[in-house]
N, C-alpha and C positions, 0 to 999 in steps of 0.2 A: 354624761359619762358618770359611772360608780366609780368614785375616786378611791374609795376604801378597797375595792375589789382590784382596781387597777394597780394599787400599791402593793397588794399580796402578790399579783400575777407578775410584776417587775422583780420584786424581791426573790420570788421563786425561779424566775429565769436565771438571776444573778446567782443563787446559791446552788442550782443544778447545773449550770453551765449552758443551757440551751432551750430553746423554746418546746422541743419535743419533750424532754424529761420534765420541764415545769407543766406541760399540759397534762401529762400522766399523773403528777403529783396532784394537780388541781382538779383531776378528773374533768376536764373541759377539753373541747377541740383545740388543736394546735392554732388553727386559723383564728379562733376567738381570742387565745392569749395574745398572739402577735397584733391583732386588732386593737385589743385593750391597751396594751403598751404602747402601740402608735399613738392613741388618743391621749394618754397621759403625756407623752412627748409634746403633743399638739397643746394641751392644755398648758404644760410649762414654759413652752417655747424653747426647748432646748432638746439636742439629741443625747439620750441615756446609754443607748447601744450602738454599736457598730456592727452591723450583720453583713456576713459573707455567706456564700452557699455552703462553707465548711465549719464556720464558728461564728460565735457571738462574744464580742469584747465590750467590757464596760468603758464607757469614757470616763474622762476625768469628772465631769458633771454628774455621770450616772454613780460614780463610786461616792460621791459627797451626798447624793440624794439617797442611796441604798442605805448608807450608815445611818442615817437620821430616820429614814422610814422603817427600816428593820427595828431599830431600838425602840420606836414609838409602837409598832405592831406587837411587840413583846410584852409592851406595858398594858395593852388593851385589857387581858383577863383581869389584871389587878385593879384597873381603873373601875371595871365593871363590879368588882367584888366589894366596892365601898357600900353598895346597897343590897348584896345578896349574902353577905356574911362570909366570903370566901376567904377572908384573912383567918377567920376562926376555923373552917373546914375548906381547905384547899380542894379545888378540883380541875379536871381538864387532863389533857394529854402531855407525857413527858417522854420524850425519846432519849432512851440511854444507849450508847455503844461501849462494848466491851469484849474481851477475848472469850473463847469458848470455854476455857477453864474457870475464869472468874464466874461467868454466866451460870454454868450448870453446878459449880460446887460452892460458890458463896452467894451470889446475888439471888437466884431463884429460889435455894432452900430457905432463905431468911425472908422473901418477900411477903409470905403470909402474915407477919408481923405487921409490916408496913402497911399493907392492904388493910388490915383489922383497923389501924389507927386513921388511915386515910383513905376510906374506901371510895372516894369520887374521883381519886388520881388514876388516870388510864396509863399504865407503864407499857411503853412500846421499846423492847429490847432488839438492838442490833447486834447480832453475833458475828465477830471476825477477828482473826489474829492479825490483821493488817491495819495500819494506822489509817484512818478514814479522815476525809476532809469534812470537818464537822459541820460548817456552813453548808458546803454543797450537799451533804447527806441528810441535811435538816435536824442534826442532833441537838438536843438541849445540852447534853454533857457526855463525857466518855470517861471510862475508867483504864487507865494505862499503867504500865510500869516502865522503869527506867528513868533515866535522866531527861530533862525537858530542855528543849532548843527553841521551839516556836514561842515568840514573843507576843504573838496576837491573841493568845489564849490565857486564861487565869486558871490558877491551879491550887488545889488544896491537898496537902499531904494526907494520906490515909494510913500509912504505916509503912514498914520496910522489913523485907524478909531476908533471912540468912540464905545462902546457897548450900546445897548439899549434893555430894557425889554419891551415887548409889547403883546397885546392879541387882537383879534377881538372885535368889540363893541356888537356883540350878545353874545359872550363868557361872557364879563364882565357884560352885563345884567343879565345873569343867574347867575353867581358866584360871583358878587360884585368886587370892585376894591380894591386890597390889599394895605395897607398903609404901610406895613414892610415887609420886605423878609420872615420872619418866617412864616407870614401868607400863604406862598405858600405851606407848608407841610400840611394844614388843609383845605380840600374842594377845593384844585385848582389842574388841571392837567398841567402837564409840557410837552412840546414838547422837545424832548432831541435830539441833534445832536449827532449822533453815528459816532466816527473817523473811516475812512475806514481802516486805517493802523492796528488799534488794535482792532476795533470793540467796544470799550467801550464808553459809553455816556459821554459827557461833562457835567461838574458840572455848576450850576448858581452861579456865584460869585458876591458878593455886597461888595462895600467899601464906607462909610460916616465917614469923620474923621478918628478917631482911630479904628472905628468899622468895624470889618470883618465879613462877613456872607457868608457861602458855603451851597447850597441847592441840594440836589439831588431829592427828592419829589417823588410824585407818577407820573408815566408816563404810558398813555395807548398807548403812540407811540412813535417810536424812528426812526429816517431816518438817512442815510449816504450820502444824497446828497443835496446840498445846496438849489436848486431850489424847491425840495420837502419838505425841512424844511420850507420855506417861505411859500408854498402854504397850509401846514398844519395849520399855524397860521391864514392864511386869512380865512380859512374854518371854523374857531371857534373851532378847536380841543383843543386847551389849550394855555398856555403862553409860549411863546419861548423868548431867548435871544440871538441877533445875532448883527451884526456890522450895525452902522447907515448908511453906505453907502447901504447896502443892504435892509434895512427896509424904507429907505425915501420914494421912490415913493407910497408904499403902505398906510404910514402914511399920505402923502399928499393927496391922494385919500379918506381917511377916512377908508380904508379896515383893518387897525391897529391903535390901540391907545397905545401910550407910558405909561407905569407905572414906578412907583417907580423911577422917574426920579431925584431925590435927592440921589439916590444911584448909584455909578459909578465902573468901574473897569478900570484897565489900558488899554489904546488904544492898538489896535490890529495891528501890523505893516503887510504892503505888501511889498515883494521883488521882482525884477526880478533876477533870478539866471542863471548862466550858468557855465559849468564844468571848472575847472582850466586848463585842458589840451585842452580846446577848443581855437582856434585862434580868437581873437577878429575882424572878417574880417567886411568889410564895411557894409554888409548886416545887420549884427546884431547890429553893432554900430548906424547905425540910427535908427533902430527899438527901441533900448533901449531909446534913446534920445527922441523919439516920444513918448513912454509909460510913461516917467517920465511927460511930457506935459499933456497927457490924465488923468492919475490919480491926478495931481494938479488941473485940472478943476474938476474933479469929487468930491473932497473934499475940500472945503474952508470954515474956522470956521464960516463965516456969513451965510452958507448956512444950518448949522446944524438944523435939526428938533428939 
């Protein structure tokens, strides 16, 4: 039995939730993956997985073995680097998950700088506005906005963005400029951002001193993808509320106009996350340090629109 291959196969089954997905990820026949994992169980003399025709469940012993095996596998590249100098020049694959807007407007435009400094690191970007299961998706890290609740992940704050409410100039010419959030409920159309995880639209929230206003309003359009959300506002389909980072270029170009600027809501934080069972290898460490610098440059108070 090739124990290293068996450990990799078992960990991939756990991470992907099944033998079929694991086989696809490993580019191996499903029967081979099942056979290898069975041999590993025989070697350890313990059942790691409970298999049914519909699902694969990790046993208590399997969970313990996975935690230790996956951590060890994550360390392998850095163990090898003792002799090949990887600590000076990190190399290998790094899987990053992020939203479409962060990918297209933040991460990808800045990547030439990172690749010039670390040419042997291969970046694999997974783009989705939904919150992915990082271990199951095989992600080394993810960039996410909002408050954090998952205690199984480690996070580092990248920055926080103010919110802005805006609309296209043509829309405001047709419907007028609202002077109070309550006016958005009468004669105005709102472009809602629909959360990919729940399918529910996010409410517009406003704060001024002690006043708090929450608006759902009339919506003729809702979207669950960040670039489409921005495009709808630029197209004059209604009023949208989003991050200053995201709206800044369109405002600067005159394609969007900020409104209700005296009303604010708490800043929206952005974090880079990685699973607690992931070893912080050199590739991940230098990438996260670089991300912090990129986001610091994107948002500086003196540049706020």
